[in-house]
KOLSELUM-542345 format. One record per residue: residue in one letter; x, y, z of N, C-alpha, C in turn. Coordinates in steps of 0.2 Angstrom, whole numbers, m for minus. Atoms other than C-alpha are relative to their C-alpha. Last residue first. Example, Ala and Ser with C-alpha at 12.3 -4.5 7.8 and 13.67 -1.06 7.14 Angstrom:
REM KOLSELUM-542345
+----+-------+-------+-------+-------+-------+-------+-------+-------+-------+
: aa :  n_xx :  n_yy :  n_zz : ca_xx : ca_yy : ca_zz :  c_xx :  c_yy :  c_zz :
+----+-------+-------+-------+-------+-------+-------+-------+-------+-------+
:  S :    m4 :    m6 :    m1 :    68 :    m5 :    36 :    m4 :     5 :     3 :
:  A :     4 :    m6 :     0 :    62 :   m22 :    39 :     4 :     6 :     0 :
+----+-------+-------+-------+-------+-------+-------+-------+-------+-------+
***
This chain:
REM KOLSELUM-542345
+----+-------+-------+-------+-------+-------+-------+-------+-------+-------+
: aa :  n_xx :  n_yy :  n_zz : ca_xx : ca_yy : ca_zz :  c_xx :  c_yy :  c_zz :
+----+-------+-------+-------+-------+-------+-------+-------+-------+-------+
:  V :    m3 :     1 :     7 :  m146 :  m344 :    m5 :     4 :    m7 :     1 :
:  R :     5 :     2 :     4 :  m157 :  m345 :    11 :     2 :    m2 :    m7 :
:  Q :     2 :     7 :    m2 :  m142 :  m345 :    22 :    m5 :    m2 :    m5 :
:  H :    m5 :     5 :     3 :  m136 :  m329 :    13 :    m1 :    m7 :     2 :
:  A :     0 :     0 :     8 :  m152 :  m320 :    16 :     5 :    m5 :    m3 :
:  E :     6 :     4 :     1 :  m152 :  m324 :    35 :    m1 :    m1 :    m8 :
:  K :    m1 :     7 :    m1 :  m134 :  m318 :    36 :    m6 :    m5 :    m2 :
:  R :    m4 :     2 :     5 :  m139 :  m302 :    28 :     2 :    m7 :     0 :
:  I :     4 :     1 :     6 :  m153 :  m300 :    40 :     4 :    m2 :    m6 :
:  F :     3 :     7 :    m1 :  m141 :  m303 :    55 :    m5 :    m1 :    m6 :
:  S :    m4 :     6 :     1 :  m129 :  m290 :    48 :    m4 :    m6 :     1 :
:  F :     0 :     4 :    m6 :  m141 :  m276 :    45 :     3 :    m7 :     0 :
:  K :    m5 :    m3 :    m4 :  m136 :  m266 :    30 :     1 :    m3 :     7 :
:  H :    m6 :     4 :     0 :  m146 :  m279 :    19 :     6 :     3 :     5 :
:  L :     1 :     5 :    m5 :  m162 :  m270 :    24 :     7 :    m4 :     1 :
:  P :     1 :     7 :     3 :  m157 :  m254 :    15 :     0 :    m6 :     5 :
:  I :    m6 :     3 :     1 :  m159 :  m239 :    27 :    m1 :    m7 :    m4 :
:  R :    m4 :    m4 :     6 :  m175 :  m230 :    24 :     7 :    m3 :    m1 :
:  Y :     3 :     1 :     6 :  m186 :  m242 :    34 :     3 :     3 :    m6 :
:  I :     1 :     7 :     1 :  m176 :  m245 :    50 :    m3 :    m1 :    m7 :
:  V :    m5 :     4 :    m1 :  m168 :  m228 :    52 :    m1 :    m7 :    m3 :
:  I :    m5 :    m2 :     5 :  m182 :  m217 :    45 :     6 :    m5 :     0 :
:  Y :     2 :     1 :     6 :  m195 :  m227 :    55 :     5 :     2 :    m6 :
:  L :    m1 :     7 :     1 :  m185 :  m227 :    71 :    m2 :    m2 :    m7 :
:  V :    m7 :     1 :     0 :  m184 :  m208 :    70 :     2 :    m7 :    m2 :
:  L :    m3 :    m3 :     7 :  m202 :  m206 :    66 :     7 :    m2 :    m1 :
:  S :     2 :     5 :     5 :  m206 :  m218 :    81 :     2 :     2 :    m7 :
:  M :    m4 :     5 :     0 :  m196 :  m207 :    92 :    m2 :    m5 :    m5 :
:  L :    m6 :    m3 :     3 :  m206 :  m192 :    87 :     5 :    m6 :     0 :
:  L :     1 :    m1 :     7 :  m222 :  m202 :    90 :     6 :     3 :    m3 :
:  G :     0 :     6 :     3 :  m216 :  m207 :   107 :    m1 :     0 :    m7 :
:  Y :    m7 :     2 :     0 :  m211 :  m189 :   112 :     0 :    m8 :    m3 :
:  M :    m4 :    m3 :     5 :  m228 :  m184 :   107 :     7 :    m2 :    m1 :
:  V :     3 :     2 :     7 :  m237 :  m197 :   117 :     4 :     3 :    m6 :
:  D :    m3 :     7 :     0 :  m226 :  m194 :   133 :    m2 :    m2 :    m7 :
:  L :    m7 :    m1 :     2 :  m231 :  m175 :   130 :     4 :    m7 :    m1 :
:  I :    m1 :    m1 :     7 :  m249 :  m179 :   130 :     7 :     1 :    m3 :
:  S :     2 :    m7 :     2 :  m247 :  m186 :   147 :     0 :     1 :    m7 :
:  H :    m5 :    m5 :     3 :  m248 :  m204 :   150 :    m2 :     7 :    m1 :
:  Q :    m7 :     3 :     0 :  m256 :  m218 :   160 :     5 :     5 :    m3 :
:  K :    m5 :    m4 :    m4 :  m271 :  m207 :   163 :     6 :    m4 :     2 :
:  I :     0 :     3 :    m7 :  m284 :  m219 :   157 :     5 :     3 :     4 :
:  M :     7 :     0 :    m3 :  m288 :  m207 :   143 :    m1 :    m4 :     6 :
:  M :     2 :    m6 :    m3 :  m270 :  m203 :   139 :    m7 :     0 :     4 :
:  T :    m5 :    m2 :    m5 :  m264 :  m220 :   135 :    m1 :     6 :     4 :
:  S :     1 :     3 :    m6 :  m281 :  m224 :   127 :     5 :     1 :     6 :
:  M :     5 :    m4 :    m4 :  m279 :  m211 :   114 :     0 :    m3 :     7 :
:  I :    m4 :    m7 :    m1 :  m263 :  m220 :   107 :    m5 :     4 :     5 :
:  I :    m5 :     2 :    m5 :  m273 :  m237 :   108 :     4 :     6 :     2 :
:  L :     3 :     1 :    m6 :  m288 :  m229 :    99 :     5 :    m2 :     6 :
:  I :     2 :    m6 :    m3 :  m277 :  m222 :    85 :    m3 :    m1 :     7 :
:  T :    m6 :    m4 :    m2 :  m268 :  m238 :    82 :    m2 :     7 :     3 :
:  V :    m2 :     3 :    m6 :  m285 :  m248 :    82 :     6 :     4 :     2 :
:  I :     5 :    m1 :    m5 :  m292 :  m236 :    69 :     2 :    m2 :     7 :
:  A :     0 :    m8 :    m2 :  m277 :  m236 :    58 :    m4 :     1 :     6 :
:  S :    m6 :     0 :    m3 :  m277 :  m256 :    58 :     1 :     8 :     3 :
:  A :     1 :     3 :    m7 :  m295 :  m256 :    54 :     6 :     1 :     4 :
:  I :     4 :    m4 :    m3 :  m292 :  m245 :    39 :    m1 :    m2 :     7 :
:  Q :    m4 :    m6 :    m1 :  m277 :  m255 :    34 :    m4 :     5 :     4 :
:  F :    m4 :     2 :    m5 :  m288 :  m271 :    35 :     4 :     6 :     2 :
:  K :     4 :     0 :    m6 :  m302 :  m263 :    25 :     5 :    m2 :     6 :
:  K :     2 :    m7 :    m2 :  m289 :  m258 :    11 :    m4 :    m1 :     7 :
:  I :     7 :     1 :    m3 :  m281 :  m275 :    10 :    m2 :     6 :     3 :
:  K :     4 :     0 :     5 :  m265 :  m272 :    m1 :    m8 :    m1 :     2 :
:  G :     0 :    m7 :     2 :  m254 :  m268 :    14 :    m5 :     1 :    m6 :
:  L :     4 :    m4 :    m4 :  m258 :  m285 :    21 :    m1 :     7 :    m2 :
:  K :     7 :     3 :     1 :  m250 :  m295 :     7 :    m5 :     5 :     4 :
:  E :     2 :     1 :     7 :  m234 :  m285 :     4 :    m7 :    m2 :     0 :
:  N :     1 :     7 :     2 :  m232 :  m280 :    23 :    m3 :     0 :    m7 :
:  K :    m5 :     1 :     4 :  m228 :  m261 :    24 :     0 :    m7 :    m3 :
:  R :     1 :    m4 :     6 :  m244 :  m257 :    32 :     5 :    m1 :    m6 :
:  L :     5 :     3 :     3 :  m242 :  m271 :    44 :    m2 :     4 :    m6 :
:  A :    m2 :     7 :     2 :  m225 :  m266 :    49 :    m6 :    m3 :    m4 :
:  I :    m4 :    m1 :     6 :  m230 :  m247 :    50 :     2 :    m7 :    m3 :
:  F :     4 :    m3 :     5 :  m245 :  m251 :    62 :     5 :     1 :    m7 :
:  V :     4 :     5 :     3 :  m234 :  m263 :    72 :    m4 :     3 :    m6 :
:  G :    m5 :     5 :     3 :  m220 :  m250 :    75 :    m5 :    m6 :    m4 :
:  M :    m2 :    m2 :     7 :  m233 :  m237 :    78 :     4 :    m5 :    m4 :
:  T :     6 :    m1 :     4 :  m241 :  m247 :    92 :     2 :     2 :    m7 :
:  D :     1 :     6 :     2 :  m223 :  m251 :    99 :    m6 :    m1 :    m4 :
:  I :    m5 :     2 :     5 :  m219 :  m233 :   100 :    m1 :    m7 :    m3 :
:  V :     0 :    m3 :     7 :  m235 :  m228 :   107 :     5 :    m2 :    m5 :
:  H :     6 :     2 :     3 :  m235 :  m240 :   121 :    m1 :     3 :    m7 :
:  I :    m2 :     7 :     3 :  m217 :  m237 :   125 :    m6 :    m2 :    m4 :
:  S :     5 :     6 :    m2 :  m222 :  m219 :   129 :     2 :    m6 :    m5 :
:  P :     5 :     0 :     5 :  m207 :  m207 :   128 :    m4 :    m6 :     2 :
:  A :    m1 :    m3 :     6 :  m209 :  m202 :   142 :     7 :    m2 :    m3 :
:  S :     6 :    m1 :     5 :  m218 :  m212 :   155 :     2 :     3 :    m6 :
:  N :    m2 :     2 :     7 :  m204 :  m219 :   165 :    m5 :     0 :    m5 :
:  T :    m7 :    m2 :     1 :  m214 :  m218 :   182 :     2 :    m2 :    m7 :
:  P :     0 :    m5 :     5 :  m232 :  m219 :   186 :     7 :     3 :    m1 :
:  N :    m1 :    m7 :    m4 :  m229 :  m236 :   194 :    m1 :     6 :    m5 :
:  D :    m4 :    m4 :     4 :  m236 :  m251 :   184 :     0 :     7 :     3 :
:  I :    m5 :     3 :     3 :  m243 :  m265 :   194 :     5 :     4 :    m3 :
:  S :    m3 :     3 :    m5 :  m255 :  m256 :   205 :     7 :    m4 :    m2 :
:  Y :    m3 :    m5 :    m4 :  m260 :  m244 :   192 :     4 :    m3 :     5 :
:  I :    m5 :    m3 :     4 :  m264 :  m258 :   180 :     4 :     5 :     4 :
:  L :    m5 :     5 :     0 :  m275 :  m267 :   193 :     7 :     3 :    m4 :
:  T :    m3 :     1 :    m6 :  m284 :  m251 :   196 :     6 :    m5 :     1 :
:  I :    m4 :    m6 :    m1 :  m287 :  m249 :   178 :     4 :     0 :     6 :
:  L :    m6 :     1 :     4 :  m294 :  m266 :   177 :     5 :     5 :     0 :
:  Q :    m4 :     5 :    m4 :  m305 :  m262 :   192 :     6 :    m2 :    m4 :
:  T :    m3 :    m4 :    m5 :  m311 :  m246 :   183 :     4 :    m5 :     4 :
:  F :    m5 :    m4 :     3 :  m316 :  m256 :   168 :     5 :     4 :     5 :
:  I :    m5 :     4 :     2 :  m325 :  m270 :   177 :     6 :     4 :    m3 :
:  N :     3 :     5 :     5 :  m335 :  m258 :   187 :     6 :    m4 :    m3 :
:  T :    m3 :     7 :     1 :  m332 :  m248 :   203 :    m4 :    m4 :    m6 :
:  K :     5 :     5 :     3 :  m334 :  m229 :   203 :     3 :    m7 :    m1 :
:  T :     5 :     1 :    m5 :  m322 :  m219 :   215 :    m6 :    m5 :    m2 :
:  I :     6 :     3 :     3 :  m306 :  m219 :   206 :    m5 :    m2 :     5 :
:  V :     2 :     5 :    m6 :  m294 :  m206 :   213 :    m7 :    m3 :    m3 :
:  P :     6 :    m2 :    m5 :  m287 :  m199 :   197 :    m1 :    m5 :     5 :
:  R :     4 :     6 :    m1 :  m269 :  m203 :   189 :    m6 :     3 :     5 :
:  L :     7 :    m2 :     3 :  m261 :  m187 :   182 :    m5 :    m5 :     2 :
:  N :     5 :    m1 :    m6 :  m245 :  m186 :   192 :    m7 :     1 :    m2 :
:  Q :     6 :    m5 :     1 :  m232 :  m191 :   178 :    m5 :    m1 :     7 :
:  G :     6 :     3 :    m2 :  m215 :  m199 :   178 :    m6 :     5 :    m1 :
:  N :     6 :    m4 :     1 :  m197 :  m195 :   173 :    m6 :    m4 :     2 :
:  P :     5 :     4 :    m3 :  m179 :  m201 :   176 :    m7 :     4 :     0 :
:  F :     5 :    m5 :    m2 :  m169 :  m192 :   163 :    m6 :    m4 :     3 :
:  I :    m3 :    m6 :     0 :  m153 :  m202 :   161 :    m5 :     6 :     2 :
:  I :    m5 :    m1 :    m5 :  m160 :  m218 :   167 :     3 :     7 :     0 :
:  F :     3 :     0 :    m7 :  m177 :  m216 :   158 :     6 :     0 :     5 :
:  I :     3 :    m6 :    m1 :  m168 :  m211 :   142 :    m3 :     0 :     7 :
:  I :    m5 :    m5 :    m1 :  m158 :  m226 :   142 :    m2 :     7 :     2 :
:  Y :    m3 :     2 :    m7 :  m173 :  m237 :   145 :     6 :     5 :     1 :
:  C :     4 :    m3 :    m5 :  m182 :  m228 :   130 :     3 :    m1 :     7 :
:  I :    m2 :    m7 :     0 :  m167 :  m232 :   119 :    m4 :     3 :     5 :
:  T :    m7 :    m1 :    m2 :  m169 :  m250 :   123 :     2 :     7 :     1 :
:  M :     0 :     0 :    m8 :  m188 :  m249 :   121 :     7 :     0 :     3 :
:  G :     4 :    m6 :    m3 :  m186 :  m242 :   103 :     0 :    m1 :     8 :
:  G :    m4 :    m6 :     1 :  m173 :  m255 :    98 :    m3 :     6 :     4 :
:  F :    m5 :     1 :    m4 :  m184 :  m269 :   104 :     5 :     6 :     1 :
:  M :     2 :     0 :    m6 :  m199 :  m262 :    95 :     5 :    m1 :     5 :
:  F :     4 :    m6 :    m2 :  m192 :  m256 :    79 :    m2 :     0 :     7 :
:  L :    m5 :    m5 :    m1 :  m179 :  m270 :    78 :    m3 :     6 :     2 :
:  A :    m4 :     1 :    m6 :  m193 :  m283 :    81 :     5 :     5 :     1 :
:  L :     5 :    m1 :    m6 :  m204 :  m275 :    68 :     4 :    m1 :     6 :
:  R :     1 :    m7 :     0 :  m190 :  m274 :    55 :    m4 :     2 :     6 :
:  Y :    m6 :    m3 :    m3 :  m185 :  m292 :    59 :     0 :     7 :     1 :
:  F :     0 :     2 :    m7 :  m203 :  m298 :    56 :     7 :     3 :     4 :
:  D :     5 :    m5 :    m3 :  m205 :  m288 :    40 :     1 :    m2 :     8 :
:  N :    m3 :    m7 :     0 :  m189 :  m297 :    34 :    m4 :     5 :     3 :
:  K :    m5 :    m1 :    m5 :  m195 :  m314 :    40 :     3 :     7 :     0 :
:  N :    m4 :    m5 :     3 :  m212 :  m313 :    31 :     6 :     1 :     5 :
:  T :     1 :    m2 :     7 :  m225 :  m326 :    34 :     5 :     4 :    m3 :
:  F :     1 :     6 :     4 :  m221 :  m336 :    50 :    m1 :     2 :    m7 :
:  G :    m5 :     5 :    m1 :  m213 :  m322 :    60 :    m1 :    m6 :    m5 :
:  L :    m6 :    m2 :     5 :  m224 :  m309 :    52 :     5 :    m5 :     1 :
:  Y :     2 :     0 :     7 :  m239 :  m318 :    60 :     6 :     2 :    m5 :
:  V :     1 :     7 :     2 :  m231 :  m321 :    77 :    m1 :    m1 :    m8 :
:  L :    m7 :     3 :     1 :  m224 :  m303 :    78 :    m1 :    m8 :    m2 :
:  S :    m4 :    m3 :     6 :  m241 :  m296 :    74 :     7 :    m3 :    m1 :
:  A :     3 :     3 :     6 :  m251 :  m308 :    86 :     4 :     3 :    m6 :
:  T :    m2 :     7 :     1 :  m239 :  m303 :   100 :    m3 :    m3 :    m6 :
:  I :    m7 :     1 :     1 :  m240 :  m284 :    97 :     2 :    m8 :    m1 :
:  L :    m2 :    m2 :     6 :  m259 :  m284 :    95 :     8 :    m1 :    m2 :
:  I :     2 :     5 :     5 :  m263 :  m295 :   110 :     3 :     2 :    m7 :
:  Y :    m4 :     6 :    m1 :  m253 :  m284 :   121 :    m2 :    m5 :    m5 :
:  W :    m7 :    m1 :     2 :  m260 :  m268 :   114 :     4 :    m6 :     1 :
:  F :     0 :     4 :     7 :  m278 :  m275 :   117 :     7 :     1 :    m3 :
:  V :    m2 :     7 :    m1 :  m275 :  m269 :   135 :     1 :    m4 :    m6 :
:  Y :    m6 :     0 :    m3 :  m275 :  m251 :   130 :     3 :    m7 :     2 :
:  P :    m5 :     0 :     5 :  m289 :  m254 :   118 :     7 :     0 :     3 :
:  V :     1 :     6 :     5 :  m300 :  m260 :   132 :     5 :     0 :    m5 :
:  V :    m4 :     5 :    m2 :  m294 :  m247 :   145 :     0 :    m7 :    m4 :
:  M :    m6 :     0 :     4 :  m303 :  m235 :   135 :     6 :    m4 :     2 :
:  I :     1 :     5 :     6 :  m319 :  m240 :   144 :     6 :     0 :    m4 :
:  P :    m2 :     7 :    m2 :  m312 :  m230 :   160 :    m1 :    m5 :    m6 :
:  V :     5 :     4 :     3 :  m313 :  m213 :   151 :     2 :    m7 :     1 :
:  F :    m1 :     7 :    m3 :  m304 :  m200 :   161 :    m5 :    m4 :    m3 :
:  P :     4 :     3 :    m5 :  m306 :  m184 :   150 :     3 :    m7 :     2 :
:  I :     1 :     7 :     2 :  m292 :  m175 :   142 :    m4 :    m3 :     5 :
:  Y :     6 :     0 :     4 :  m294 :  m156 :   146 :    m2 :    m7 :    m3 :
:  R :     6 :    m1 :    m4 :  m282 :  m156 :   160 :    m7 :    m1 :    m4 :
:  D :     2 :     6 :    m4 :  m269 :  m164 :   149 :    m6 :     1 :     4 :
:  I :     6 :     4 :     4 :  m270 :  m149 :   137 :    m2 :    m6 :     4 :
:  P :     6 :    m2 :    m1 :  m260 :  m139 :   150 :    m6 :    m4 :    m3 :
:  H :     1 :    m6 :     4 :  m245 :  m150 :   148 :    m7 :     2 :     1 :
:  Y :     6 :    m3 :    m1 :  m237 :  m162 :   161 :    m1 :     6 :    m6 :
:  M :     3 :    m2 :     6 :  m223 :  m174 :   162 :    m7 :     3 :     1 :
:  Y :     7 :     2 :     1 :  m214 :  m174 :   178 :    m3 :     3 :    m6 :
:  Y :     3 :    m4 :     5 :  m195 :  m173 :   179 :    m7 :    m3 :    m1 :
:  K :    m2 :    m7 :    m1 :  m185 :  m179 :   193 :    m4 :     5 :    m4 :
:  P :     1 :    m5 :     5 :  m194 :  m196 :   195 :     3 :     7 :     2 :
:  V :     3 :    m5 :    m4 :  m187 :  m209 :   207 :    m1 :     6 :    m5 :
:  T :     0 :    m7 :     2 :  m184 :  m225 :   197 :    m4 :     5 :     4 :
:  I :    m5 :    m5 :    m3 :  m180 :  m240 :   207 :     0 :     7 :    m2 :
:  K :    m1 :     0 :    m8 :  m195 :  m251 :   206 :     4 :     5 :     2 :
:  N :     6 :    m1 :    m3 :  m201 :  m248 :   188 :     0 :     1 :     7 :
:  L :     1 :    m8 :     0 :  m183 :  m247 :   182 :    m7 :     2 :     3 :
:  L :    m5 :    m3 :    m4 :  m181 :  m265 :   188 :    m1 :     7 :     0 :
:  Q :     2 :     2 :    m7 :  m197 :  m272 :   181 :     5 :     4 :     5 :
:  Y :     6 :    m4 :    m1 :  m193 :  m263 :   164 :    m2 :    m1 :     8 :
:  G :    m2 :    m7 :     0 :  m176 :  m271 :   163 :    m6 :     5 :     2 :
:  L :    m3 :    m1 :    m6 :  m183 :  m288 :   167 :     3 :     7 :     1 :
:  L :     5 :     0 :    m5 :  m196 :  m286 :   153 :     4 :     1 :     7 :
:  I :     4 :    m6 :    m1 :  m183 :  m280 :   141 :    m4 :     0 :     6 :
:  V :    m4 :    m5 :    m3 :  m171 :  m294 :   145 :    m4 :     6 :     0 :
:  L :    m1 :     1 :    m7 :  m185 :  m306 :   142 :     4 :     5 :     4 :
:  Y :     6 :    m3 :    m3 :  m190 :  m298 :   126 :     1 :    m1 :     8 :
:  Y :    m2 :    m6 :    m2 :  m172 :  m302 :   120 :    m6 :     3 :     4 :
:  L :    m3 :     1 :    m7 :  m178 :  m320 :   119 :     2 :     7 :     3 :
:  L :     5 :    m1 :    m5 :  m189 :  m314 :   104 :     3 :    m1 :     7 :
:  I :    m1 :    m7 :    m2 :  m173 :  m314 :    94 :    m5 :     2 :     5 :
:  L :    m5 :     0 :    m6 :  m174 :  m333 :    95 :     1 :     7 :     2 :
:  F :     4 :    m1 :    m5 :  m189 :  m332 :    82 :     4 :     1 :     7 :
:  H :     2 :    m7 :    m1 :  m177 :  m329 :    68 :    m4 :     1 :     6 :
:  R :    m5 :    m3 :    m5 :  m171 :  m347 :    71 :    m1 :     7 :     1 :
:  N :     3 :    m7 :    m1 :  m187 :  m353 :    62 :     5 :     3 :     5 :
:  N :     3 :    m3 :     6 :  m182 :  m370 :    54 :    m2 :     7 :     1 :
:  S :    m5 :     0 :     6 :  m169 :  m375 :    67 :    m3 :     3 :    m6 :
:  L :    m5 :    m5 :    m1 :  m181 :  m368 :    81 :     5 :     0 :    m6 :
:  F :     3 :    m6 :     1 :  m195 :  m379 :    74 :     5 :     6 :     1 :
:  V :     1 :    m1 :     7 :  m184 :  m394 :    73 :    m3 :     6 :    m2 :
:  K :    m6 :    m1 :     3 :  m178 :  m392 :    90 :    m1 :     1 :    m7 :
:  V :    m3 :    m7 :    m2 :  m195 :  m390 :    97 :     6 :     2 :    m3 :
:  K :     5 :    m5 :     4 :  m202 :  m405 :    88 :     3 :     7 :     1 :
:  N :    m3 :     0 :     7 :  m187 :  m415 :    95 :    m4 :     5 :    m4 :
:  M :    m6 :    m4 :     0 :  m192 :  m410 :   113 :     3 :     0 :    m8 :
+----+-------+-------+-------+-------+-------+-------+-------+-------+-------+
***
């Protein structure tokens, strides 16, 4: 218990991750009660194939965002704050959009073949209703991680890492459409929101955010 207290005392910035519990509860609630009024569809969607193996990068998203937050939390508090603000701020805005414009998609195929990839997709379908799809949270959080890792002073200088990061980002975004979790419209709206978040978070001086200003003052 003492070790936990010491850790939290030295790493208070990690407490911001508790907001994820609020995010998770909000998502579960909206997932149950949302009745879509608007269905996301574009003619391009019919030409995007259903590729079960793309569930791998889709699920890898969970590892990516967790590892990125932990790494930045231990190595660069400013980058950690920016990523947390990007992700949690983006998801909060998405929830407001879901409430005002309840939306969903009707793209999921009838799965006939059985293998480890289709079984995993079936599990995802059973847990995650085809609602609240636009903007895509998967896309927003993925872009948040990509930008944060690219802006990181240390990782930004490692060319091979940045290439790998870009490839993973593209694969995750593609996976949302290729396992039929999202329409291309969801992805485009997610990218648009990511651009807005980038401008707000990375173009406004960091000291403008009160919690970061307080952290800097404590270090002094």
